[in-house]
MARDO-356216 format. One record per atom (N, C-alpha, C): residue in one letter; y, z, x. Coordinates in pm, whole numbers, plus 50000, padded with zeros to 5 digits. Last residue first. Layout:
BEGIN
AYZX;...
//
This chain:
BEGIN
I507914833947084;I506874833146992;I507294839446890;A509734833947275;A509064826247250;A508124820947175;G511334858247309;G511394850247164;G510854835047164;K511234874447499;K511974864447520;K512394855347407;F509294892447379;F510404896247382;F511594884747437;Q507124873847343;Q507584875747238;Q509504887447246;A506394872547628;A506744859847555;A507554864547426;V505994898847695;V506714888547721;V507124881447657;A503174896247516;A504474905147486;A505664899547552;H501544877547660;H502014875447517;H503124886147456;V501564889647895;V502324874547882;V502724873447749;V499844910447840;V501494915547919;V502124899847858;R497424896447727;R498554905047663;R499964909547695;R496764885747945;R497284873747830;R497804883047747;C495944906048133;C497104896048131;C497474885248066;A494274916848006;A495424927948052;A496514911148078;S492004895847979;S492374903847871;S493764913347872;E491304892748269;E491904880348168;E492594889048010;D492664922548428;D491724914048380;D492214902448307;G495714923448604;G494454929348539;G493564921948520;V498174929448860;V497234919448781;V496084927248710;T500984946848757;T499424948148825;T499094939548757;I504414941648788;I503184939048711;I501904937348759;R507304949348819;R506194949948912;R505224949148825;L510814935848730;L509494946648678;L507934944348762;C513644934848818;C512554930448864;C511694940948784;Y516534946548886;Y516324930648783;Y515014930248777;P516264966249078;P516294971248944;P516844960448844;L515464970949327;L515134958149285;L515324964649112;K515564991449493;K516594983949501;K516464971249422;Y513295005949427;Y513214998549579;Y514524990849542;G514175019149164;G513855029249339;G514095021849456;S513615003749003;S514974997449073;S514915012149178;V511114991248948;V511244989649069;V512894991149104;Q508855000248682;Q510144998848706;Q510334999148859;R506054987648621;R506324999148740;R508004990348707;V504204988748280;V504414984048398;V505504990248544;I502244992848039;I502995002248121;I502994990848230;I501944985647677;I502124982747789;I503164990147904;G502914992447372;G501984999747443;G501024991747597;A504974981247290;A503704970147290;A502544979747352;A506704996047403;A506654996447260;A505354992147226;R506574988847655;R506075005247630;R506135000747466;L507844962147637;L506194964547676;L505794977847630;H510394971347551;H509734961847458;H508144965347494;A510934980947800;A511574988347644;A510164982147554;D511054961947958;D510374972847991;D509974981747885;C513314947247875;C511644941847842;C510624951047907;A515574960947910;A514844958947773;A513704951647746;A515554958948210;A515444974548114;A514844971747978;A515744933148245;A514784939048277;A514214951448238;E518484931948110;E517054919848077;E516184929648121;A519794949248288;A519984950448180;A518514944748060;D519654933248515;D519234951948512;D518964952848370;D519354898848488;D519964912448550;D519434922548506;A516924882648418;A518384877548460;A519224889448526;F513984892748625;F515024890748530;F516204886348536;R511044886248794;R512224889048810;R513224883248658;A507924898748841;A508834896148807;A510664898948818;L506104908049120;L507194909649103;L508114903349007;V502804908649052;V503554899349034;V505004906549040;F499724917549221;F500624923249147;F501894909449176;N497704923449452;N497454921449341;N498304927449241;A499294894449695;A498584908849635;A497994910049512;T500814876849749;T499784874149802;T499104885949785;S502754854349538;S502724869249559;S501364868249642;T506004838049513;T504654837549545;T504034848649591;D508374855949300;D507974849849447;D506914846149440;S509004845748977;S508394854549088;S508224849649213;P510724838748639;P509944837848797;P509414850948879;V510964834848325;V510804849948404;V510024846148561;G510544818248162;G511644819948206;G511614832448305;L508284813248073;L508714821747997;L510334818848070;E507294799648333;E507054792548189;E507944799348067;A506384822448445;A507644813248474;A507954804548388;L504424833948311;L505794841648307;L506854831248354;A502574815148395;A502924817548290;A504124826648211;T502344816748669;T503054805848603;T503204806548446;A501434841348680;A502974842048736;A503664826548696;M498944840548545;M500044852548509;M501424851248554;W497764825148707;W497624822148577;W498774830448530;E497504839348963;E498504825648960;E498614824348804;R496344862048889;R497424862348925;R498304848748947;W493854853048822;W494784854448737;W496194859748746;K492574842849082;K492884833848955;K493704840848867;A492804866949227;A493714851449277;A493994843249150;N491284881549112;N492414884549100;N493304871449161;E488834869149153;E489374872849015;E490854874048998;V488354871949428;V488594855049367;V489094855549244;R488444896649473;R489944891349538;R489524876249473;C486074903749357;C487394910049287;C488824901949346;K484394890149497;K484654886549377;K485934890749307;E484864901349774;E484844888749732;E485074882049578;T483114928349707;T485204926349737;T484974911149714;Y480854921749624;Y481744926949523;Y483074926149564;D480064908049886;D479754902949799;D480814908449655;T480034937950033;T481004924850062;T481154917149977;D479684965750040;D479384957249953;D480394945249959;R480554981150269;R479434973450307;R479124962750205;V482714997150131;V483114985250244;V482054975150268;A481115010549946;A482455001949912;A482244989149991;A479655030750104;A478865018350021;A479845007349966;E482055042050251;E480945032750328;E480265023550245;A483085056149964;A483615042050065;A482815037050180;T481055074149969;T481365063049846;T482245050149892;V480825089250171;V479975081250177;V479955069750051;L483335099750194;L482715095850276;L482215082350252;A483505112549914;A484535102649946;A484145095950074;A482015134049964;A481795123749863;A482545108649858;A483225153150159;A481545139750199;A481415128550070;S487055144350221;S485205147950163;S484155141250183;M488205144250503;M487935136050407;M486495143650340;N489285163350675;N490345161050578;N489915151750491;F488065185450841;F487665182550734;F488555177050612;P490285186951060;P488445184551106;P487565178050983;G493175166751017;G492125182951001;G490725176251000;R495065157251313;R493835152051186;R492855168751168;I495965157951567;I496605165851461;I495535165651301;R494255145551689;R494405158251790;R495085166251685;N493935118151610;N493165127451601;N493215140151630;M496675105951727;M496375110651556;M495605119651567;V495725104051993;V496775114251984;V496685117851831;D493335084351960;D493085098952011;D494325109852015;I495375061351880;I494205071251785;I493755085751839;I496525055852106;I496875060551983;I496355068351904;S494645050252305;S495265061352322;S496215065952174;Q493215029652147;Q492495039052163;Q493335050852235;P495335007551901;P494665010352082;P494225023352063;G493805010251631;G495005005251711;G494595009251852;Y493885017751280;Y492885009251350;Y494125004751456;G492865041250968;G493995030151075;G493325027651164;W492185044250627;W491745042850743;W492865035150843;G491715064550280;G492485050450423;G491895052750527;I491315071950007;I490375074650119;I491395060850209;R491105090149716;R492085092449833;R491315086949954;L489605088449478;L489175093149589;L490135096749702;G491165069849297;G491115082449256;G490365093049387;G490805043649427;G492135051249455;G492075066249391;L489025026949453;L489025038349472;L489925047649492;G488865001149471;G488595006549349;G488675020049339;Y489214979249656;Y487434986049630;Y487734993949549;I491554969749617;I490484961149646;I489164967349618;K492644998949662;K493284989449601;K492104978749555;S492025019649797;S492215025049664;S492965010749579;F491275020150067;F490395020249950;F490825018849863;T493325005550355;T493435013850169;T491875013150113;R494895010850675;R493755004950539;R493955011850462;T496885005050917;T496565010750797;T496085005350703;M497214991351255;M497294990451139;M496584999651045;V499754992051524;V498454995351444;V498634993051329;V500664979451848;V500424976851730;V499034983651668;N500864979652141;N502034988152045;N502044979651893;E499114969552288;E499064984052293;E499954990152239;R497064937652221;R498714942952267;R498544960352251;S495184922952131;S495854918152242;S497194926752267;E494044937851873;E493204936752029;E494174929352160;I496564933651740;I496174947851791;I495274945851912;L496244907451674;L497434912951742;L496994925451825;A493714908651550;A493774899951676;A495134902151770;L494354924251293;L493514925251415;L493914918451560;G496064913751099;G496634917251225;G495704922751341;A494694908050891;A495404922650901;A495974924650986;D493334887850917;D492824899350948;D493474906950958;Y492694865750560;Y493604873950688;Y492714887650753;G490884850650428;G490964849550567;G491614855050637;D492894857750143;D491934849050214;D491904847950346;V494264886250080;V494424872750107;V493314869750189;Y493184910549995;Y493584897649847;Y494204885349933;E493254925350173;E492004923150163;E491984907550036;A495744937350210;A495194926350301;A493954919750266;Y497064958950129;Y496844948550020;Y496254935950108;A497504976950337;A496794980650172;A496344965050083;G498484974650550;G497614967250505;G496934969350373;D501274977550775;D500224987050635;D499614974950567;L501454979751087;L501344971550987;L500524979350872;V503784993351305;V502724996951201;V502534988651111;L504434992851649;L504674981951536;L503514988951443;I506505015651846;I504965011751752;I505205005251674;A508285016152087;A508225015451967;A506765011951939;Q509115015852379;Q508415031352346;Q508495028852162;P509934990352425;P508794991852492;P508315011352471;P511384973452167;P511644980052270;P510414988452312;L509794942252004;L510224955351982;L510604962252169;G508744918052108;G510494917652060;G510734936052088;D506324917251985;D506774913852125;D508144913752164;A506424921951717;A505484929151804;A506214929951982;L507564897151639;L507944911551595;L507634920951718;R506034877951698;R507044875651756;R507734891051755;A503594886351552;A503344887251677;A505044885551770;V504774879151311;V504334894651326;V504384892951486;E505074852251317;E506444859351308;E506094876051345;A502354845051319;A503224842151471;A504584851251451;G501544849951108;G501054855751210;G502154855651320;G503984853550826;G502584844450900;G502414854851050;I504714880050569;I505024868450669;I503934865250767;M505024880650212;M503984885350326;M504804874450457;T505424896749883;T505374885549983;T505154888950119;G505234913049682;G504164908549732;G504454896749832;T507054935449644;T507554921749654;T506594912349631;P506844965349695;P506794962649594;P507044943549532;N504944955349952;N505024964849798;N506304967049783;N503634928750127;N504654935850120;N504394944849973;P500584919750336;P501674914450196;P502904930850198;N502314943350490;N501974927050493;N500634921250442;A505064965050520;A503774961550451;A503524944950460;I505894978450866;I506054967650776;I504574964650678;F507844998151060;F506744997850953;F507144990050870;V508025010351355;V508634999751284;V507625000251181;L509225042951566;L507945033751499;L509115023151393;K510895046851766;K509705045551797;K508585040651690;T514545036051851;T513425037851752;T511795040051814;R516435043952030;R515475059951963;R514535050551883;Q517065023452170;Q516225031052241;Q515915042752194;T516734999251842;T517155010151968;T516295012852049;C516714977451612;C515954983451699;C516644990151834;A517804955351490;A518174973151396;A517314979251545;A517184935751551;A518784938351591;A518944948351537;L514474934051441;L514914937051588;L516464937551644;I514884933551168;I514394941651226;I514774942251385;A516094908551185;A516814915451143;A516224929651162;D514134893451268;D515304890051340;D516274903551293;V511974894851058;V512304898751194;V513164897951306;D512644903450737;D512984893250822;D512814899250969;T510484895350465;T510614908250567;T511534900550675;V512034889650146;V510664885950251;V511234894650414;R513874889249942;R512784896449940;R511414895250033;E515604873650100;E515154869749955;E513904873949974;R515274890250398;R515474880150294;R515584872350217;E516104927250402;E515294915250407;E516054902250354;R517754950650620;R517474941750503;R516454930250511;V516634980050686;V516854972050755;V516684958850592;E517025017850756;E516825007950663;E517094994550688;V515785044850909;V516695031250914;V516275019250832;P515355077050907;P515075061350891;P516145053350868;D515095097351187;D516265092451102;D515525080951058;A512875126951171;A513665118551231;A514315106951153;G511495148651067;G512975151451153;G513555142251199;A509105141250942;A508985141451085;A510245149651174;A510055134250704;A509215149250689;A508845151850857;L511735113850748;L512315123850727;L511355133850728;A509295096450777;A510185098150859;A510945110450865;S507775098350550;S507025105850627;S508235107650778;I509945086750350;I509715099450365;I508935105450461;R510015059950430;R511175071950459;R510705082850444;Y507275053250422;Y508025052450541;Y509245057350544;L506825054650117;L506265065450215;L506825067650359;A507775034949972;A508705043850007;A508435054350128;F507905001050120;F506985011850068;F507845022150069;G510704982650114;G509574985850179;G508624996950093;H513014972250073;H512044967849961;H510694972550002;E514154971050327;E514884977550243;E514154975150104;T511854981750627;T512894972850529;T513344976050380;H512445005450881;H511594998650761;H512514991350668;V512145024851172;V512635015351102;V511715009850970;V513355056651262;V511945047551222;V512385034651113;E514265071551567;E514605065651461;E513175059251413;D514925105651695;D514495094051693;D514695086851558;G515655128751652;G516775118751718;G515915107851748;P513195145851581;P514695150351569;P515055137551706;G510245123751601;G511165132651535;G512515135651535;A507395103851608;A508795105151555;A509295118351545;Y504915107851653;Y505475096051745;Y507095099351713;C503095123251512;C502815124751634;C503965115751711;Q504075121351266;Q504185134551320;Q503915131851456;S503955093651155;S505275097151229;S505315111251271;L501125094251204;L501735082251312;L503155088251320;F500445105750969;F500025108651100;F500965103551225;H501575097250782;H502155104850825;H501695111650975;I499725070850750;I501235070450836;I501995083450815;I497455083850702;I497735077850880;I499105075950879;E497985092650441;E497905101850598;E497925096950712;D498085069150310;D499395079650321;D499075088950444;S495685055850288;S496775053050395;S497985058150458;G493645085550203;G494585074950191;G495035070050313;V493355106050403;V493635108150298;V494355099250232;G491385086950670;G492515095750635;G492165095850473;C489795077650989;C489835080350857;C490875092050803;I490485054551275;I490635069451225;I490935068951101;V488655037451527;V489095038551392;V489315054351330;R487665031651760;R489375033551742;R489425033451581;D485365035751734;D485885047451804;D487385045651793;P484525011251625;P484395021951551;P485385032951615;D486274981351659;D485524994351712;D485825003851671;V485794955251426;V486354965251477;V485584973051566;G484994939651226;G484544937751383;G485494942551409;W484744949250963;W485824944350982;W485684935151128;V481924956850933;V482394946250808;V483754939650880;D481114972651125;D480444964251119;D481224949051029;G483484991851105;G483434984851216;G482494970651215;I483045003950876;I484274996350888;I484154984551041;A480755015050923;A480445007650820;A481744997650856;Q481465034551146;Q480685019851159;Q480815011551062;R482955050550976;R483895043351049;R482905030451157;L481185060550796;L481785052550742;L482925043650884;G479735076650973;G479225068150920;G479935055650860;A481305092851137;A480665083651228;A480175074851109;H483475112151074;H483375104651020;H482665090751056;D483415137451235;D483675126151310;D483755112851195;T482725158451069;T484005157551102;T484745144551148;S480975157950728;S481105153250863;S482805154450935;P481535181350501;P481335166550546;P481435168850698;Y479325210350381;Y480505206750465;Y480565191850487;R477745211850111;R477725211250267;R479055204050296;H477495210649853;H477715228349899;H477745224750053;L477385190349742;L478435195549729;L478485206349823;N474925171649761;N475115179749861;N476555182049861;H474585158249497;H473465169449570;H473945173749638;V476685143149433;V476905157549409;V475735167949443;A476235120449574;A476965129649634;A476915143449604;R475155101849406;R473915108249505;R474935121449555;S477585092849282;S476485101149214;S475365108649271;F478525080249516;F479155091749439;F478765096549366;A476445060249517;A476775065949574;A477385077649628;D477115050449279;D475795047749312;D475495061149425;K479335035349299;K479495041949197;K478085050549230;A479175014849511;A479955027349517;A479755038449440;A477584995849355;A476675006149507;A477695018049543;D479034987449189;D478084993849152;D477475004249251;S482434993249292;S481144982449293;S480074995249229;P485355004749103;P484795004249207;P483094995049206;G487394980948875;G486664993448925;G485984992049052;L488524960148776;L487034956148754;L486454971748834;P491374964748803;P491134967448699;P489144964448685;N492704986249063;N491564972749070;N490964973648925;E495934993349044;E494554994649082;E493594982449028;N499134990449059;N498044982049139;N496764985549132;S500315006848906;S499755014549013;S499285005749059;S500954996848610;S501835000948702;S501465005148819;L499494990048401;L499614979548481;L500964981648542;K497724999648113;K498485006648249;K498524994048385;L497605001447795;L497204992747917;L498294996748015;V496555020247544;V497855020647646;V497075010447789;N495665029547267;N495095015047343;N496475012347448;S498375045147129;S496955045047158;S496545029547238;V501305063547162;V500985053047176;V499355050347182;G502445087747183;G502255084346998;G501995070647071;D503735085547517;D503475094747373;D503435086147253;L501885068247747;L503105066347607;L502905077747539;H500665070248059;H500595077047948;H501895074747886;A501235068748351;A500005064348288;A499675068148163;V503705055948571;V503275063348418;V502115057648394;G503155059048886;G503005049848782;G503155057848663;G504825084049068;G503815077549080;G503775068648928;E507525093449232;E507095097549116;E506385083549107;Y508165123249484;Y507975108649461;Y507215106949299;L511495140149516;L509925140049497;L509555123549444;A513245128849791;A513055127449689;A511675131049604;I513985143150089;I512995135850026;I512935141449866;D515775155650185;D516635149150208;D515405138750082;M514895184350282;M515395181350119;M516015171950114;I513845173550534;I512405178350430;I513215175250267;G515495172550722;G515475160750653;G514195164450561;P514665203150918;P516015189650877;P515105179150813;Q512705228650734;Q513125220750861;Q514065206150803;P513655252250519;P512955238650512;P513235236150667;Q514685285750530;Q515325270850540;Q513995261950570;I515825316850460;I514475307450474;I515045293750424;G518335326450442;G517955326850540;G516375317750566;D517795339450135;D519025337150209;D518115334750365;A515225321649937;A515945332949970;A516875330050101;M515995298549666;M515375302949788;M516085312049845;
//
């Protein structure tokens, strides 16, 4: 770096993000269970919409995302005017930090929370504040105790990644009501669709002025490759974020594909049911092998081992068998492996490999 040319404070404190490994050298028939992807992929309706989009690639996309916002409003019962769309929910998280946090401010997140909360805080020049969890579950009292007059944002994922745990609506409401007046509670609902009957905090948002939700099309909708997300909250907060949102931040192909995906509610429900079935099966099968996990409400299980060494050894065994899961030592869980819930064959294959590792077969 040339003398005198320096990045903004906080930038160099950000470690480069490492996504889930997708390939293993010298191994064919690799089973990737490291990125919480939907093994069923996108719906046929979404695929058809994407295919048709090829005919309009020479046209600029809409700047207001009206079609997708209306579809989200129709399906989720929200006001389309209070929906903002972004390049994955990641971009919405960045918008919030850019708009509401800066030098001298604090952004609160939990110890095993999604890495982007800390990254977005540092990118905005704010100070990330890490709060302990209680047995891998969000601790509302600990969060409230950590808040100060400098707190501007509080991020919690509910369900949480990588733990899979969640807290109930009453606890979330208690958190929202206990925050200092200048702070916004951000509910990351990337995995909300996997919880039967869960509104992702919608009722809380409609009754308060300090709560925002973020959502994604990368998980249950199977559109991780297109990078589509959205946020919902009070009109005043959405209006602020739209001031820094790039007018063409979403591609036309992404917009029409997401609109088709969100409207195909039958397929979404099919994916939820299949995930719940095989999540329970895999968690039970692993527990019988001496590998427990907390009750997961997402599309993965966080498998716990006796210690760091056993988790690393099991990961090496799985890789040798052509199976990629997620090491989560970066989330301060070195004794765990996060395993995406795949389809039936994937779940049976990974459990069989763990059984081999444990000497059960």
